[in-house]
Each structure stands twice: as C-alpha cells, then as structure tokens.
C-alpha positions as CSV (number, residue, x, y, z in Angstrom):
1,M,-60.5,10.0,27.5
2,T,-59.0,7.4,29.8
3,V,-57.6,8.8,33.0
4,V,-54.7,7.0,34.6
5,D,-54.4,7.4,38.3
6,G,-51.1,8.1,40.0
7,G,-49.0,5.3,41.1
8,A,-46.4,3.0,39.7
9,D,-48.0,3.1,36.2
10,P,-46.7,5.8,33.8
11,L,-48.8,8.7,32.6
12,R,-49.6,9.3,29.0
13,G,-46.5,10.3,27.1
14,E,-44.0,9.0,29.6
15,K,-41.5,6.3,28.6
16,P,-41.2,3.4,31.0
17,D,-37.9,1.6,31.4
18,L,-38.6,-2.1,31.3
19,L,-35.8,-4.5,31.8
20,L,-35.1,-7.7,29.9
21,A,-36.3,-10.8,31.7
22,E,-34.2,-13.9,31.7
23,G,-34.0,-15.4,28.2
24,E,-36.0,-12.5,26.7
25,S,-34.9,-11.0,23.5
26,G,-34.9,-7.3,22.6
27,S,-37.7,-7.7,20.1
28,A,-39.9,-9.5,22.6
29,A,-39.0,-6.8,25.2
30,S,-39.9,-4.2,22.7
31,A,-43.3,-5.8,22.1
32,S,-44.0,-6.1,25.8
33,T,-43.0,-2.5,26.2
34,L,-45.6,-1.4,23.6
35,Q,-48.2,-3.6,25.2
36,A,-47.5,-2.1,28.7
37,W,-47.7,1.3,27.2
38,R,-51.1,0.6,25.7
39,D,-52.4,-0.8,28.9
40,A,-51.2,2.1,31.0
41,S,-52.0,5.1,28.8
42,G,-54.8,3.9,26.6
43,G,-52.9,3.8,23.3
44,P,-49.5,3.6,21.7
45,P,-46.8,6.1,22.5
46,P,-46.5,9.2,20.3
47,V,-43.4,7.8,18.5
48,W,-42.0,4.3,18.6
49,A,-38.9,4.1,16.4
50,Q,-38.3,1.0,14.3
51,V,-34.8,-0.4,14.0
52,P,-33.2,0.8,10.7
53,K,-33.1,-1.7,7.8
54,G,-29.8,-3.6,7.6
55,L,-29.1,-3.2,11.3
56,E,-31.9,-5.5,12.7
57,R,-29.5,-8.2,13.7
58,V,-27.0,-5.8,15.4
59,L,-29.6,-3.7,17.3
60,E,-31.8,-6.6,18.3
61,P,-30.7,-6.6,22.0
62,V,-31.5,-2.9,22.4
63,A,-34.6,-2.7,20.3
64,M,-36.7,-1.4,23.2
65,V,-34.1,1.3,23.9
66,W,-33.9,2.2,20.2
67,G,-37.7,2.6,20.1
68,R,-37.5,5.5,22.5
69,L,-35.5,7.6,20.0
70,D,-38.3,9.9,19.0
71,R,-36.4,12.2,16.7
72,L,-35.3,11.4,13.2
73,T,-32.1,13.4,13.4
74,T,-31.2,11.5,16.6
75,R,-31.8,8.1,15.0
76,R,-29.7,9.1,12.0
77,Y,-26.9,10.2,14.4
78,V,-27.0,7.0,16.4
79,T,-27.2,4.9,13.2
80,K,-24.0,6.7,12.0
81,V,-22.3,5.8,15.3
82,V,-23.4,2.1,14.9
83,R,-21.9,1.9,11.4
84,A,-18.7,3.6,12.6
85,R,-18.4,0.9,15.3
86,L,-18.9,-1.8,12.7
87,D,-16.2,-0.3,10.6
88,E,-13.9,-0.1,13.6
89,I,-14.4,-3.7,14.4
90,S,-13.7,-4.7,10.8
91,G,-10.6,-2.6,10.7
92,A,-9.2,-4.0,13.9
93,C,-10.0,-7.7,13.4
94,G,-10.0,-7.9,9.6
95,P,-12.7,-8.3,7.0
96,Q,-13.0,-12.1,7.7
97,V,-14.7,-11.6,11.1
98,D,-18.4,-11.1,11.7
99,A,-18.5,-7.5,12.9
100,E,-22.3,-7.6,13.4
101,R,-22.1,-10.6,15.7
102,I,-19.3,-9.0,17.7
103,L,-21.3,-5.8,18.1
104,W,-24.5,-7.8,19.0
105,E,-22.6,-9.5,21.8
106,R,-21.3,-6.2,23.1
107,L,-24.7,-4.7,23.2
108,K,-26.0,-7.8,25.0
109,R,-23.3,-7.5,27.6
110,R,-23.9,-3.8,28.2
111,L,-27.6,-4.4,28.6
112,T,-27.0,-7.2,31.0
113,E,-24.6,-5.0,33.0
114,Q,-27.3,-2.3,33.2
115,G,-29.2,-4.6,35.5
116,T,-32.2,-3.0,37.3
117,V,-31.0,0.6,36.7
118,P,-33.4,2.3,34.4
119,I,-32.1,3.9,31.2
120,T,-33.1,7.6,31.5
121,D,-31.1,8.8,28.5
122,P,-31.3,6.3,25.6
123,V,-29.1,8.4,23.3
124,G,-26.4,8.9,25.8
125,W,-26.5,5.3,27.0
126,L,-26.2,4.0,23.4
127,V,-23.5,6.3,22.3
128,S,-21.4,6.5,25.5
129,R,-21.9,3.1,27.2
130,A,-23.4,0.5,24.9
131,L,-21.6,1.0,21.6
132,P,-18.0,2.0,22.5
133,R,-15.2,-0.5,23.0
134,R,-13.8,-0.8,26.5
135,A,-10.2,-1.9,27.0
136,V,-7.4,-1.0,29.3
137,C,-4.7,-2.4,27.0
138,P,-3.4,-0.9,23.7
139,D,-4.6,-3.9,21.6
140,G,-7.4,-2.7,19.3
141,R,-8.9,-6.2,19.2
142,C,-9.6,-6.2,22.9
143,D,-13.1,-5.5,24.3
144,D,-13.9,-6.1,28.0
145,G,-10.7,-8.1,28.4
146,R,-11.4,-10.6,25.6
147,R,-10.3,-10.7,22.0
148,M,-13.2,-9.9,19.6
149,D,-11.9,-12.1,16.8
150,T,-11.1,-15.3,18.8
151,R,-13.2,-14.7,21.9
152,A,-10.1,-15.7,24.0
153,D,-8.7,-13.8,26.9
154,C,-6.7,-10.8,25.9
155,A,-3.0,-11.5,26.6
156,A,-2.2,-7.8,27.0
157,C,-4.9,-7.5,29.7
158,Q,-3.6,-10.6,31.4
159,M,-0.1,-9.1,31.5
160,L,-1.5,-5.9,33.1
161,V,-3.4,-8.1,35.6
162,L,-0.2,-10.1,36.4
163,D,1.8,-6.8,36.8
164,G,-0.8,-5.6,39.3
165,R,-0.8,-8.9,41.2
166,A,3.0,-8.8,41.4
167,L,2.9,-5.2,42.7
168,R,0.4,-6.2,45.4
169,S,2.5,-9.2,46.3
170,R,5.6,-7.0,46.7
171,A,3.6,-4.6,48.9
172,F,2.2,-7.4,51.0
173,T,5.7,-8.9,51.5
174,K,7.1,-5.6,52.7
175,A,4.1,-4.9,54.9
176,T,4.4,-8.3,56.6
177,T,8.2,-8.3,57.1
178,A,8.0,-4.9,58.8
179,L,5.7,-6.3,61.5
180,T,6.3,-9.0,64.1
181,G,4.3,-12.2,64.3
182,G,3.5,-12.3,60.6
183,R,0.3,-10.4,61.1
184,V,-1.0,-8.0,58.4
185,D,-2.1,-4.5,59.3
186,Q,-4.5,-3.2,56.7
187,P,-3.4,0.5,56.9
188,V,0.2,-0.5,56.6
189,F,-0.4,-2.7,53.6
190,E,-2.5,0.0,51.9
191,A,0.2,2.6,52.6
192,E,2.9,0.3,51.2
193,L,0.8,-0.6,48.2
194,N,0.2,3.1,47.5
195,A,4.0,3.7,47.8
196,C,4.6,0.9,45.2
197,W,2.1,2.5,42.9
198,Q,3.7,5.9,43.3
199,R,7.1,4.4,42.4
200,E,5.7,2.7,39.4
201,A,4.0,5.9,38.3
202,A,7.3,7.8,38.8
203,A,9.2,5.3,36.8
204,A,6.6,5.4,34.0
205,A,6.8,9.2,34.0
206,V,10.6,9.0,33.6
207,R,10.3,6.5,30.8
208,R,7.8,8.8,29.0
209,E,10.1,11.7,29.5
210,H,13.0,9.8,28.0
211,A,10.8,8.8,25.1
212,V,9.8,12.4,24.5
213,Q,13.5,13.5,24.7
214,E,14.5,10.7,22.2
215,R,11.7,11.7,19.9
216,H,12.8,15.4,20.0
217,A,16.4,14.3,19.4
218,R,15.3,12.3,16.3
219,E,13.3,15.2,15.0
220,R,16.3,17.5,15.4
221,V,18.5,15.0,13.5
222,W,15.9,14.7,10.8
223,T,15.6,18.5,10.6
224,E,19.3,18.8,10.2
225,Q,19.4,16.0,7.6
226,R,16.6,17.6,5.6
227,A,18.4,21.0,5.7
228,R,21.7,19.4,4.7
229,H,20.0,17.5,1.8
230,A,18.2,20.7,0.7
231,A,21.5,22.6,0.7
232,Q,23.1,19.8,-1.3
233,E,20.2,19.7,-3.8
234,A,20.4,23.5,-4.2
235,A,24.1,23.3,-4.8
236,R,23.6,20.5,-7.3
237,Q,20.8,22.4,-9.1
238,A,23.1,25.4,-9.4
239,L,25.8,23.4,-11.3
240,A,26.2,24.1,-15.0
241,C,25.9,21.5,-17.7
242,T,29.2,19.6,-18.1
243,V,28.6,19.2,-21.8
244,C,27.3,22.5,-23.1
245,G,27.9,24.8,-20.1
246,K,24.3,25.8,-19.6
247,P,23.9,27.3,-16.1
248,E,21.7,25.9,-13.3
249,T,21.0,22.5,-14.9
250,A,22.2,20.2,-12.1
251,G,25.3,19.2,-14.2
252,L,23.3,18.0,-17.3
253,C,20.7,19.9,-19.2
254,G,17.7,18.3,-20.7
255,R,19.0,18.5,-24.2
256,C,22.3,16.8,-23.4
257,R,20.5,14.2,-21.3
258,D,18.3,13.3,-24.1
259,E,21.2,13.1,-26.5
260,R,23.1,10.9,-24.2
261,R,20.0,8.7,-23.7
262,V,19.8,8.2,-27.4
263,E,23.3,6.8,-27.5
264,E,22.5,4.5,-24.6
265,L,19.3,3.3,-26.4
266,V,21.3,2.6,-29.6
267,A,23.8,0.6,-27.6
268,E,20.9,-1.3,-25.9
269,A,19.4,-2.0,-29.3
270,V,22.7,-3.4,-30.6
271,D,22.9,-5.7,-27.6
272,V,19.3,-6.9,-28.2
273,A,20.0,-7.5,-31.9
274,V,23.2,-9.5,-31.2
275,A,21.4,-11.5,-28.5
276,A,18.5,-12.3,-30.8
277,R,20.8,-13.5,-33.6
278,G,22.9,-15.8,-31.4
279,M,26.3,-15.7,-29.7
280,G,28.3,-17.5,-32.4
281,G,29.4,-16.4,-35.8
282,E,31.3,-13.2,-36.4
283,A,29.4,-12.5,-39.6
284,Y,26.0,-12.7,-37.8
285,R,27.3,-10.3,-35.1
286,L,28.6,-7.8,-37.6
287,D,25.4,-7.9,-39.6
288,A,23.3,-7.4,-36.4
289,V,25.3,-4.4,-35.4
290,R,25.2,-2.9,-38.9
291,R,21.4,-3.3,-39.4
292,T,20.5,-2.2,-35.9
293,E,22.7,0.9,-36.0
294,R,21.2,1.9,-39.4
295,D,17.6,1.3,-38.3
296,M,18.0,3.2,-35.0
297,R,19.8,6.2,-36.7
298,G,17.3,6.2,-39.5
299,A,14.3,6.3,-37.1
300,V,15.9,9.1,-35.1
301,D,16.7,11.1,-38.2
302,Q,13.2,10.6,-39.6
303,A,11.6,11.8,-36.4
304,V,13.8,14.9,-36.2
305,T,13.3,15.6,-39.9
306,E,9.5,15.5,-39.6
307,L,9.7,17.8,-36.6
308,L,11.8,20.4,-38.5
309,A,9.6,20.1,-41.5
310,A,6.6,21.2,-39.5
311,G,8.0,24.7,-39.6
312,G,8.1,27.4,-36.9
313,G,10.8,27.9,-34.3
314,V,11.9,24.6,-33.0
315,F,14.0,24.5,-29.9
316,A,17.0,22.3,-29.7
317,E,15.5,20.6,-26.6
318,S,12.5,19.7,-28.6
319,V,14.7,18.1,-31.2
320,A,16.6,16.1,-28.6
321,L,13.3,15.0,-27.0
322,A,11.9,13.8,-30.4
323,A,15.1,11.9,-31.0
324,R,14.9,10.1,-27.7
325,L,11.2,9.2,-28.1
326,A,11.9,7.8,-31.5
327,A,14.8,5.8,-30.2
328,E,12.7,4.4,-27.4
329,L,9.9,3.4,-29.8
330,Q,12.4,1.7,-32.1
331,L,14.0,-0.2,-29.3
332,G,10.7,-1.3,-28.0
333,A,9.8,-2.8,-31.4
334,L,13.2,-4.4,-31.6
335,R,12.7,-6.1,-28.2
336,R,9.3,-7.4,-29.2
337,R,10.8,-9.0,-32.3
338,A,13.5,-10.5,-30.2
339,V,11.0,-11.9,-27.8
340,S,9.0,-13.4,-30.6
341,R,12.2,-15.1,-31.9
342,F,13.0,-16.5,-28.5
343,A,9.4,-17.6,-28.0
344,Y,9.9,-20.5,-30.4
345,Q,13.2,-21.7,-29.1
346,P,13.3,-25.2,-27.7
347,Q,13.3,-24.0,-24.1
348,A,10.1,-21.9,-24.6
349,E,8.5,-24.7,-26.6
350,A,9.2,-27.1,-23.7
351,E,7.7,-24.7,-21.2
352,Y,4.7,-24.2,-23.4
353,E,4.0,-28.0,-23.6
354,K,4.6,-28.5,-19.9
355,V,2.2,-25.8,-18.9
356,F,-0.4,-26.8,-21.4
357,A,-0.4,-30.4,-20.2
358,T,-0.6,-29.3,-16.6
359,E,-3.6,-27.1,-17.3
360,M,-5.4,-29.8,-19.3
361,R,-5.1,-32.1,-16.3
362,R,-7.4,-29.6,-14.6
363,S,-10.0,-29.6,-17.3
364,Y,-12.6,-30.8,-14.8
365,L,-12.7,-27.2,-13.4
366,H,-14.2,-25.9,-16.7
367,G,-17.6,-26.4,-18.2
368,S,-16.5,-28.1,-21.3
369,L,-13.4,-29.5,-22.9
370,E,-13.3,-26.6,-25.4
371,E,-13.2,-24.1,-22.6
372,A,-10.5,-26.0,-20.8
373,R,-8.4,-26.1,-24.0
374,E,-8.8,-22.3,-24.5
375,A,-7.8,-21.6,-20.9
376,A,-4.8,-24.0,-21.2
377,E,-3.7,-22.4,-24.5
378,E,-3.9,-18.9,-22.9
379,T,-1.9,-19.9,-19.9
380,A,0.7,-21.8,-21.9
381,Q,1.2,-18.9,-24.3
382,T,1.8,-16.6,-21.3
383,A,4.4,-19.1,-20.0
384,R,6.0,-19.3,-23.4
385,F,6.5,-15.5,-23.7
386,N,7.6,-15.3,-20.0
387,T,10.3,-17.8,-20.9
388,A,11.2,-15.8,-24.0
389,H,11.7,-12.7,-21.9
390,T,13.9,-14.7,-19.5
391,L,16.0,-16.1,-22.3
392,L,16.5,-12.7,-23.8
393,N,17.5,-11.1,-20.5
394,D,19.9,-14.0,-19.8
395,R,21.5,-13.4,-23.2
396,L,21.8,-9.7,-22.5
397,R,23.4,-10.3,-19.1
398,T,25.9,-12.7,-20.8
399,L,26.8,-10.0,-23.3
400,Q,27.3,-7.4,-20.6
401,A,29.4,-9.7,-18.5
402,A,31.7,-10.5,-21.5
403,R,32.2,-6.8,-22.1
404,P,35.3,-5.3,-20.5
405,T,34.6,-3.1,-17.5
406,S,37.3,-0.6,-18.3
407,E,37.9,0.3,-22.0
408,A,41.2,2.1,-21.2
409,D,42.8,-1.0,-19.7
410,A,41.2,-3.8,-21.6
411,E,41.7,-4.6,-25.3
412,P,38.6,-4.1,-27.5
413,D,36.8,-7.3,-28.2
414,S,35.3,-8.4,-31.5
415,Y,31.9,-6.8,-30.7
416,A,33.5,-3.4,-30.1
417,Q,35.6,-3.7,-33.2
418,A,32.6,-4.6,-35.3
419,A,30.6,-1.7,-33.9
420,A,33.4,0.7,-34.6
421,Q,33.7,-0.5,-38.2
422,V,30.0,-0.1,-38.8
423,R,29.9,3.4,-37.3
424,G,32.9,4.3,-39.5
425,L,30.9,3.2,-42.6
426,I,27.9,5.3,-41.8
427,R,28.0,8.5,-44.0
428,P,27.2,11.7,-42.2
429,A,24.1,13.6,-43.5
430,P,24.5,16.8,-45.4
431,P,24.7,19.9,-43.2
432,E,21.2,21.1,-44.1
433,H,19.7,17.8,-43.1
434,A,22.1,16.6,-40.4
435,V,19.7,15.8,-37.6
436,S,21.4,12.9,-35.8
437,V,22.5,13.4,-32.2
438,R,26.0,13.4,-31.0
439,R,27.9,10.0,-31.2
440,S,29.4,9.0,-27.9
441,S,33.1,8.2,-27.8
442,T,32.5,5.3,-25.5
443,L,30.0,3.7,-27.8
444,A,31.9,4.3,-31.0
445,G,35.2,3.0,-29.6
446,Q,37.0,6.1,-30.7
447,P,37.2,9.8,-29.7
448,A,34.4,12.0,-30.9
449,G,35.3,15.3,-32.4
450,G,33.5,18.6,-32.4
451,S,31.4,20.3,-29.7
452,G,29.0,17.4,-29.5
453,G,25.8,19.4,-30.2
454,L,23.0,18.6,-32.5
455,A,24.2,19.3,-36.1
456,G,22.1,21.6,-38.2
457,V,20.0,22.9,-35.2
458,G,20.6,26.4,-33.9
459,T,20.7,27.0,-30.3
C-alpha cells in the first residue's frame, strides 16, 4: 500500500479542486485531475463520473466538476436541471437559437468567475451558481447583462444602469450645491444618495400599491359582471318556450329549435338551388324552388318515417332532431352539386388554367415531368373548387341582398311568389303518416295555421 505523507498533496479518497489554466478545456482539466489523483493517491478515485450522453458539448467546461458527482441519483438530478435550463433558453429565445451553445458559454463564464476559489460543493455550485440565469431586468432573454440570442447588451439592463447614474448625478449635484467652494464631502454625498434611493423606493412602493388597488378594483368589477351575467343567464334559462310553452327552456325548447332550423335549412337549400341554376329566367327559378322544396321535404319525411317505423316510444324531440339531421345532409349534398356546377364555369376554368401553368413553370422542383404534372393538376383542381365556392357564395349574397329586409313593408318579389305557389301545390301527408315539421309563415309567404307542432307525433 502506498502511503502519502501529509502536505499539500491530497490523501486517498479526497477530491482535489484543480483550476482551469489559461486556454485549457474542461476535458483536458478532467484528464489532468485524474492524473494528479493517480500520482497523489496511487490509483484512480473511487468514482469518476462521466458526462451523460447528449450533454457532452454543454457540460464540457465543467467536466472536472461533474466528475466529482459520485452518486447516481445526484447525477440524474443535475442532469434534469441541465435539461430544464436548456428548455428555459429555448422557450425564452425561440427554437431557432442554439441553446447548447448559450448554456456552454454560461458555464464557461461561471467557471472563469470562480477564479482561484475551490469548489467544495460541486452539486450546489452547479445547481445554484453555474446553471441558473442571472439578470436584474425582467427580460427573460437577458443573462449577465447581455442578450442570449443576439449577444448584444441588454437594453433593459442599460436603462436600469442609466437610471442609477441619473440618480447618483442628482445626489452629487445636491451634495455639491449645499457646500461652498465646490468641494465634495463623501459622507454628505452618501447621505444624499441614500435619501434619493429612499425616495425612489417610496415612490416605487406607492406605484405598487396603486397597481394592487387597481387590480383589486378590476377583480371586483369582474366579480360583479360575472354575478350579473350569471343572474341574467339563470333568468333566461327560466323562460318558457315561446312556441309550445314548455317551461325552463331559455325561450325555445330543443324540439322547436330543431323544427325552426329545418325551415331555415329548406330556405337555404332553395337559395342554393336558385343560385346554381342562374339568376335569369323565371321558369328556371320556379323549377329550382319546386324541386328543391320537394327533395328537402321528402328527405325529412323519409327520415322521420324510418324513425317511427323502428317502433318503441319515440319522443317528439327525437323526431325533430332526425328531421334536422336529414335536412342538413340533404343541404350538404345540394351544396356539393352546386359547387360541382360552378367548378366548370368560365371563371373557374380560367383559374384552373392559370394555376396549372404557374405550377408547371416550377417543374424543376420535382424529380420528373410526370410528378410535376401531377402536383400541378392537384393544385389547379384545388384552385378550381375554391373559385367555385367563391362564385356560389357571391351568388348567394346577391340573392340575399335582393330580398326585401322587411316583408311587412316591402312587396313580395318573384322569388317569394314562386316559393309560395310551390308550397301551396304540395299536398299534406295523411294524418297517420304526417311527419313533416311545421311550415314557417315567413318562409311560406303566408300565415301558418294550427299550433305549429309536429303532425302525427304525440307529445
């Protein structure tokens, strides 16, 4: 056994704190530390921790400090802290920055600042001094007075420095004007500077108090608004249905809402059909209204009939819901047919050709001419149908703009007259099979009689 005498050399099992020499890297210092350990104690240390994989670049400046982490749980904890600091840098500066480079520079600065002072607690030094960001300003991108992303001086820190200089300048001016001969008395200057700092601190405390009061006032206003809105919502929920009188339905129960929505969907389908068949020609408009009305009502009646034929107790709400869903599906199919019709109009064709030619001019971006043609065809088809959607929406807006805003004051136009004639020609279903929902008076152009419920369905 090799005996090491007392002196400057470490005993076996001790961990010497060697400092980085000028221009020496962490890996080289780690190797020199191991060699010194072997020379002093006759062998390697009991545990010399290796830098974890994936963090070699980040922890390279502090490799010899990391080697002294002799416990696995400690190394896992510090590794978790290192990864948290990397995430913090990426979150503050954005994913485009090199977070590993920034943290490497931070560790290098911290190790340089350590100087000749030995690191007696490697875990505490790494977690509390080397890895954390140091900043006096609220900017999350600042570290030691410099921006981590641009390496420029932090503007917020410079403002704080300028504020401190201005404060010292004011204190110096007051201290010199109070004395004769322009001489400066250090105790007087320090007393005046302390008084300036006290005033600044008192003003900051007043501002913070005002901010707290304003926040409390806003919270009180928000609390009152939430309470008022909650009371209004409770009062609205307590209202009875304006159509069937069902209590606590917020003014309109689910059944009546679905029935009203069916009528709205029928009206939308009629507009889509008229827009798809063109604006001119009264015969075309009348034929579009007649066919659309018949198809929509037929789809609704079929869905409700199938639901009733399934047997069992069927609620009126279920019938109204089935009618609404059937109307939505029918309207969706009608809109798709209308878009397909507009997709081959001259405007859509022109858009298709223009986009196709533009994409073919970029054929050099693809591996072959066939791939370029397929990509151009796909992009041009997308442009074609986008144009078709735009044309359909423009036509629908034109129809809605031409419709009178108030039916009581305006005379019915040809569209409303044609719709009323078609609705008058529709024969009502027999009572045992009457499943269509209530016809709205505003859509039919004439008052609707009866209670407006679903015919043939018991409540």
